[in-house]
C-alpha positions in Angstrom: -5.3 21.6 -3.3 -5.5 17.8 -3.1 -3.6 15.0 -4.7 -5.6 13.5 -7.5 -7.1 10.0 -7.3 -4.6 9.0 -10.0 -1.7 10.3 -8.0 -2.9 8.6 -4.8 -3.3 5.3 -6.7 0.2 5.6 -8.0 1.6 6.1 -4.5 -0.4 3.2 -3.2 1.0 0.9 -5.9 4.5 2.2 -6.0 5.1 2.3 -2.2 2.5 -0.2 -1.0 0.7 2.4 1.1 -2.5 1.7 3.2 -5.6 3.8 2.7 -4.8 5.6 6.0 -1.3 6.4 4.9 -2.8 7.9 1.7 -5.1 10.0 3.7 -2.2 11.3 5.7 -0.2 12.1 2.6 -3.1 14.0 1.2 -3.5 16.0 4.5 0.2 16.7 4.5 0.0 17.9 0.9 -2.8 20.3 1.9 -0.5 21.9 4.5 -1.4 19.9 7.6 2.1 19.2 8.8 1.6 18.9 12.6 1.0 15.5 14.1 -1.7 17.1 16.3 -3.6 18.6 13.3 -3.5 15.2 11.4 -4.6 13.4 14.5 -7.5 15.7 15.1 -8.7 15.5 11.4 -8.5 11.7 11.4 -9.8 11.1 14.9 -6.6 9.3 16.1 -4.1 10.0 18.8 -1.0 12.1 18.2 1.1 9.1 19.0 -0.7 7.1 16.3 -0.1 9.9 13.8 3.6 9.8 14.6 3.7 6.0 14.0 2.1 6.5 10.6 4.7 9.1 9.7 7.4 6.8 10.8 6.1 4.1 8.4 5.7 6.7 5.6 9.4 7.7 6.1 10.4 4.1 5.7 8.2 3.3 2.8 8.9 6.5 0.9 12.6 6.3 1.8 12.5 9.9 3.1 13.9 10.9 6.5 11.5 13.8 7.3 8.2 15.4 6.6 10.0 18.2 4.7 11.4 15.6 2.3 8.0 13.8 2.0 6.4 17.2 1.2 9.1 17.9 -1.3 8.5 14.6 -3.0 4.7 15.2 -3.2 5.1 18.7 -4.7 7.7 17.6 -7.2 5.5 14.8 -8.4 2.5 17.0 -8.4 4.1 19.6 -10.6 5.9 17.3 -12.9 2.7 15.4 -13.6 0.7 18.6 -14.0 3.3 20.1 -16.4 3.5 16.8 -18.3 -0.2 16.5 -18.8 -0.5 20.1 -20.0 2.4 19.7 -22.4 1.5 16.3 -23.8 -2.3 16.3 -23.4 -4.0 14.6 -26.4 -6.9 16.7 -27.8 
């Protein structure tokens, strides 16, 4: 499962995230929670992945990956439920 383009755009605007930070959020949302996994998928070093996470924690005002993941899932489900409930036909 991936975040939608709309959700990624909302995060980009709301938190002023870079394209790479959005890629990392999407990978995290998909279950890639190890720095080494993300580094491998993006072709970056593990240290660079850590630096990106550090910046995400600051920008999203969350102290850990667990809380970032929680934010992503809460937003994903609230938007999905809202769209189903109030979708215009």
